[in-house]
N, C-alpha and C positions, 0 to 999 in steps of 0.2 A: 313553115308556118303559116306561110299565106297564102296556099291552099286550101288549110286544115286552121283555119283560126283557131276552132275549137281546143287543139291539143293542150294550149297550155292553161285552158280553165280545167283538166282533167286533176280530181283530187289526186294528192299525194301515192305515190303506189300503185295508180293503176299505171298498164303496158298501151303506148300508140298501138301495138300492133301485136296479132296473136299468133302462135306458132298452131296451128289446127295439128291435132297429135291425129297419126293415119290408122286408128280404129274406129270400131265399128259400135251403134252403140251399146250393145249389149255386154262390150269390152269395158265401160265404164261402170258396171254394177258388179261386175267380175272383180274391179282394180277394185271398189270397196269392201267386197268380200272378204279380199284376202288382205286388204288392210287394215279394217276393223269389224273382225268377221262379227263380233257380240255385240256393236253398238246398235241400237234401235232405225228398223229402215222404216217400218210403217208403225204408227202409232192409230189402232181404232177401236174405239169405247169400251179402253180395256183391256184389248189383248194387243202383246208386240210382237210382232216379226226381225229379227236380227240381220241385217246381211248376210251374213253365211246360212242364214233360211229362207232367204227370201233369194237369193241367187242360186242355190238349190230346187228350190221348186222352178223358179224360170225353166231351167234344164231340163227337169220332168217333163214340165209343160209343152217344153220344146220336142220334146223326144219322143211323148204321146204324140206329137201331132205328126212327128214324121212317121212314125207306126200307121196313124189312121192314114194315111196317103198324102199328104199334102205336100208339096211337090216346091223348092226352090221360087219364086218370085211368085207363086199366088198370091190371093190378095183374100186374107179374114179380116171380118167384120167383125171390130167389137161394137159389141151394145152396151156397156159397162159405164154406172156411174165413179164416182171415185168410192168404192172397193178396194181389198187387198187384190182380188183376182184381176183387177183392172190394171194393176201395176205387174203381175205374175203375167199375164196372158200379153203383155205389151212386149216385154223383152221376149218371153217365151218364144213369142210368133215371129221375131224379129231373130233371135238364136237358131231356130228351124230355115232359118232364112227364107220365108214371106213376106210380105208386104202387109203393113198394117192398115187398114182400112179406118180412121177414128169416126165414130156414129154418133149420133146426139142422140142418146136416152128416151127423151121426151121426145122426139120425131111424131109426127101422123106419120101411117101405114103409106100414104104417096110418097110423102120425103123421101123416104128408107128407103123405098121400091127403087126409084130414080139415083137414088146413089147407088145402090148394091149392081143394078144392072148396068151405070156404066162404067163403074171399079170391075164389072163382071167378075164378079168375087165368087167363090165357089164353097167359102164357109164362112161361118156364124159361129158367134159366141155370144151370148145375153145373160140376161140374172133368169132366173126360172121365171118373178113376175112379169117379164115382159113376152109371155110365150103368147097370149095372145096377136100382140106384133106382129110377131115373128113367126105365127100363123097364118098372118096376111099376107105378109110377104112371101112366105110360102108358097103361096095357093099362083103365087106371078113368076117368082124365080125357081129354077130345079137347083136347090142347094144338095152337093157332093154330101157334107154335113153339116151337121146342128148339134153346137155342145151348153149345155145349161149347165149353171152351178148358182146353187140357191145362197141367199143373200146373209143367213145365219152361219154361215159354214164357219166363218171369220171371227166368231165373236164369239168370246169368254163363255165356258160349260152352261155356268149360271142362264146367261142370258141366253141363249139358245135354245136352250128345256124350255125356257116360257115363251120365246117366238116360236115354240113347235105346238104349246098348247094352244097359243092366248092367239096370234098372227097369222100361224102362215095360212092358215083354209080363211081365215077373212079378208086377208089382203091378197088372196090369189095368187100364193108365192107358190101353192102345188102346181104343176102340169101335167092335165092331163094325163090317162095311163097312155091311149096310143099315140099323143106325141111323144112323150116322155120313150117310149117302146121303140121308134124309131131315130129315137135321139141317143149322141153319146151325154156323159156325163163329165166334168170336170173331176171332180176328186176321184173318180173311179183310176181318170187317165190317169194321175196326178199318183195315186197309186201302183198301177199295174206299171208307170217308169220306173219305180224306184228303187228294181233290185236289175232296169235295162239298163245293156252297157253299148248300146244303137248309137252309133256316129254322128255325128253333127256335121253342118254342109262349112266348110269359112265361108268368112264374110269380107267383103269388100269394099274399104270407104266409100268408094264410090257407086255403090250397086243402090238402088232404090228400095229406103225403108218402107215411107212414110204416105200414105192417102190421105188427106184432110179434106175438106170440103168450105170453100167458103160461106161464110154468114149469110150470103145471098140479099143483104138489105137494100140493095139498088136492082136485083135482078137476079137471073137462074145462077145456082150455086154451080162452083165450078172445083174439078177434083186437084188440089196441089200436091203435085210430085215430091218429094223433098229423099234425098242421099242421107245414107247417115253420118255421110261427111258436114251436109249443108246443117245439121243438127247435130252433130258434137260440138260445131262452131259454136254453132248460139248457147251451148249449154257452156263453153268456155270464156264466151265476150261476156255473157252476164256475169258469170262468177269471179271473172276481173274485174268489175267493175265495184265490186266490195271488196278492197284487199284484205281488210280485218276481219275475215270472216276466218272460220277457224275449224281446218275439217274434220269430221266423226263428232261436231259438239255441236253444230248448227240444226234446228226443228223447225221446218215449213210448214206453216198452216196452210192448208191445201183446198182451201173452198170453191175456187176456178175448177171446172171439170176440164180432167183430163182429155176430152174428148173436142177441146177448141185449143189451137194453138199454142194461145197466152197459157192455158195452164198446161199442158201436156211437159212446153221448153220450162217457162219458170215457175212452175210446183214440181215438177215429176222429173225432167229432167235433168235438171239444174241441181235437184237434191241429189240425185242418185250420184250426179259428178264429184259435190261436197260430200258426200257419204254421211247427210243430214238425217233428220230423221221425219219423215214425210207423216204427218197428223190428218187423217183423210176427213173430210166430209160430203157425205154422198148429195145435200144439197146445203144452198146458204137459209138458215134458219140463223135468224140472229141471235135468240138465245142460245140455239143449241152453239152456234159461233162462241158467245161470251164463256159458257160453262167450259167448251175446249180451252179458249185461251188460259183459264183458270187453271183447267186439270193440266194441262199436256204442257204449256208455258212455252210457245212458239217464238222465236225469235226475229223473225221473218212473216213480212205474209204477205205475197202481191197479190192486187184485188183490183176493181173496177168500182168507179165513184158510188153507185150506189149501197153497195157493201160498208166504206166508209161513212157517208152522210148516214145510214141506218146506225150502225154502232153510235155516231155522236149523239143520236135522237134520244138512248137508252139512259133511265133516269140513274142516278150513282154510279154511270157505267163503272167510275173508277173503281168500285169494289171486287168489279170480278179479274184487278194484277195485271193489266195491261202496262205494268213495265216491265215486265218482261222482254218486248217488242223494240226491236231497235234500228228498223228499216224497213218500209212498206213502200211498196212500188204499185202504183197506179197505169195503170193500162185501158186497151181496146176501148177508150170514148175519154172526149176531152174531160180533166178535170177541174171543175171549178174550186177557184183561188179560196172562197170560203168554205168550200168542203174540207181541203188544205190544210188550212187554219184552223177553222172546228176541230177536225180530227185530231192533229199535233197539240193543242191546248187540253185535249182530254187524256192521251196517253205518253206524251213528252217522245215519240216516237217519232223519228223523221220521216215525212210520206213524200215521194216525188213523182213529177208523172215521166211519164214513159210514151214513145210511140212504136208499133208495129204494123203487122200486117202478114196475113197467113201467105201468103208469099216468098214472105223472108225468115222464116223460122220460128218468133214473128217478128223481135225485138231487131230496132234498128237504132232510133235514141233512150236513151235516159237522162235525165236531168242530175247533173253531183250531189251527192248526196251532204256534201262540205258548203261551204258560205257560198259558192261558187252558183249554187242552184238559182234559175231564174223562174216564181210563177208563174202560168201562163201559159209556158212553153214548154215543150217538148224534149230538150235539155238538147244533148251535143250525142252526136253519133259515135256509138261502141267503139273500142278497139276492132282497130281493120276493118272497118266501114266508112264506106266515102257516100257524102250527101250533095246535092247543087240541086237551084231552083231555075230551069228552064222555062222559057214562053210557048206559051199554049200556041200561037199557031207557026212559030219558026223552030223552035227545037232549040235556038241558040242559048250558050248558058245566059243568067243570069245575074249581076251585082247585088251586092249583100242591100235590103231595104225590097227589095221589088215582090210582087207578087206571082207569081208561076206554079207548074207544075210539081213536087219534090219526087225525086231522082233519087234510087239508093244502091249504091257496089257493094257485095261482100262475100265474104264464102259459105255465108249462112242462107242465101236465096237459094229460088227452088233451083230442081232442073227444070221445070217447066209443067203445063196445065195437062194432063194425063188427059191421052188420044186427043188434045187441040192444038195442033201444029199451027193452025192459022192463029189462033188468041194467043198462042205463045210464044210465036212472032210480033205481034203486037204489042204485047202486055215486057217482054226481055230484048232490049238491043242489042244489034249484033259483039258492042263491045263490052257487052254484062253491065250494064245499068238497068232495073229493072224500075217500071213506070210503076206510079203506086195510083193514081189517080188523084191523089189531097194535091187541093193550094195550100202553100204553103210559102213563109220567107223565113231568112236568115240573116239574122242581123252583122254587123262590122263581127262583133265576139266570134261568129259561129254557131249561134243556139238559136235555133230554128222553131216555129210557130205553123202547127198548122191551124188555118184558117177556115178550111169544109172542104169535104169534098165534091170534088167538082161537079158530078151529077148533083148535090145538093145545094150547093149557090143558088139563089133565089135573084134571078133576075128582072127589076121589076121596073117598067119603062126605060130608061135609061140609065138606069144605076143598077148595079151589083150590089148585093144585101148577103153578107155574113152571116146565119144562124147563130152560130157561136159569139158574135159577137152582140148581140140581141140578148141571147142567154145567160152572159155572165152579168149581163144589169140587172136582169130577173133574178138571178141569186141573189142581187143585195139587197132584197127586199126582206122585211125579218120576217114574213110572212112564209112566204114563198121555201116550199121543202125541196121541189122539181120540179123542172121548165123545159119545153121543147118549142125548135121555131119552126116554122114551115113554110113553102112555097105554098099556095091554093091556088091552081088552075077556073081560071071563070071563063065563061062566055067573051066572045069577043077578042081575043088573045091576051085579055089580062089577067097578072097573078098578083094576090095577096098575100100580105103578109100576118100570119096569124100565128098566137103565141097559145101551148096550150101547159097548163100550170094547173102543181099539185098542188096545193096546200099545206102545213102542219097541223100537227091533229089538234084539234081543240080552234085554229084557228077561222077567222070568215071575212072576205072581203067579195070587194064589184070590181067586175073589169072596167071601168071608170075610172076607178083608185088604182088599178095597173097602169094602165096605160096612162094617170099623170103622174109617176111614180118615174115611167122611162121618157118620158116627153123632158122632162127635166134633166135627162140625163145623158140623152139620144139626140141624133140630128134626126131632123121631122120623117127624110125618106124614108127611114128604118122603123119607124113607126106601126108595131103591128095593128090591123084595121079591127081585130076583133082578140080576144080573151078567152079561153073554152076551157074552166075548171074541170081537173078529172079526177077520181079517185086513183089511178095509177097510169104510168106511162106504158103504153107497149114495147118491150124489149124483147132480144135475142135472149140465147137461154146465158151468151155471158155477159149480160147489163147492156147493151149500146142499146137507144133509143131507136124502134123502126119509123121512122120519118114516113116512111111511103105509106106504110101501117092508118098511121096518120090521115094521110091527104087522101088514101083510099075512103076511110070513113068518113070524112068532111063531104067529100064525093058523093056517098051512100046517102046523105042525110039530105045532101041539099035538092 
């Protein structure tokens, strides 16, 4: 306990260690289908797919890939939002022995081309509506095969007919004949594989499974390579964190994109490990989310702070029946205390902050759901996970209360960066510790608090300023909906602290008003020199504020 003081603060029933089952990711799906064949696996705008059906579809897609020539270890890029095909293709590709490359469907062509070339992928699977993007990539990359699927294929029959009549042409879901003629179609592959007895390769837990590209919020994106074992481990760890979960009976609201590590693990793999229903939402639109909650009654809702903030702003939000929600996990960005408290008042659900990074599956820390949780902290390490704080200069372990770099170690840590041995060696130490690049501290009880990304700390003269310290106070202002703070480089080597603020609807404020509010609550050296009001903050597709975009925009304006 002296080495891991956090263990004494686990909720009752949460194990201290996890025995990682020696299985591959598709075995999670096979187990759910065997134990709960009739339980809903996917709920999608009125369509229900059972676990037995999902397992069969994944098997058929795997056989279709093998018939098309996909070889074990080959990289298959999925350009799919949260639609049933995303789940089918994810587990089917893995079952075929290939490596899944998860790509952001909203990527610009340049970013997708860089990822496809880096992964040396031979196959791409995409919604037909993304055919212009695929065509641009195809001009630069010689794919062996392109596989298309249409958004309407898993809509209820009536909606599918209306989609064909009213939306298919207008919204660009129809692939031009020339492109369609040289491509494969998922629906046909699934039908042809219905009676196919094609054998599938054996899978080993240690073999590569998924490549996820880091968000690139502070630099170029790198491919993070995970094995089956590391992702099975993180699904088991997150499932164990809520011991009262009922296998085969939970429902997970899947508004986080599966193409991001957080959505992949905390929504998809987590749900399949629990044989839980996945309520799929291709995009986060507040009203659509609320209608899904009212219609499908989710019990679990992993999300990011802007999602919870947006829901809390809706008038008469309680009328949507939020009482089904029991546990909500916030990650990817700091959870302001004001957002947490406001959401809990409205829903009566427990909303706790967690922490992770793509290189660690991604979840490493979560707050207890019981009374031990601490607002403003990322919580404690998951079962089987170690964490420590080290000195930035020497790398020596630091005692509780000191700020340094956060290091983590556990079965969920990546195999390494794809084709980047130098950067892998820099991030992964020989004894298994992963350098996160985040500045943090641990208190005497083993609770961790992330201060800032090391690269985003503001050095102003002789002071180190952590943006989150200022942002938390900004969120206390009754007129402020969202806030971000960044260091703006100026001529002569000076760095100014600048606040970017989004006001609540119908509110108005001045820079002087905001700065005066901060002056009463912050030390003078932390005060922003300027406040810029914005309609919205630039964010990654998972919801993380892109401070570098704010900094670059300020430079361009000055």
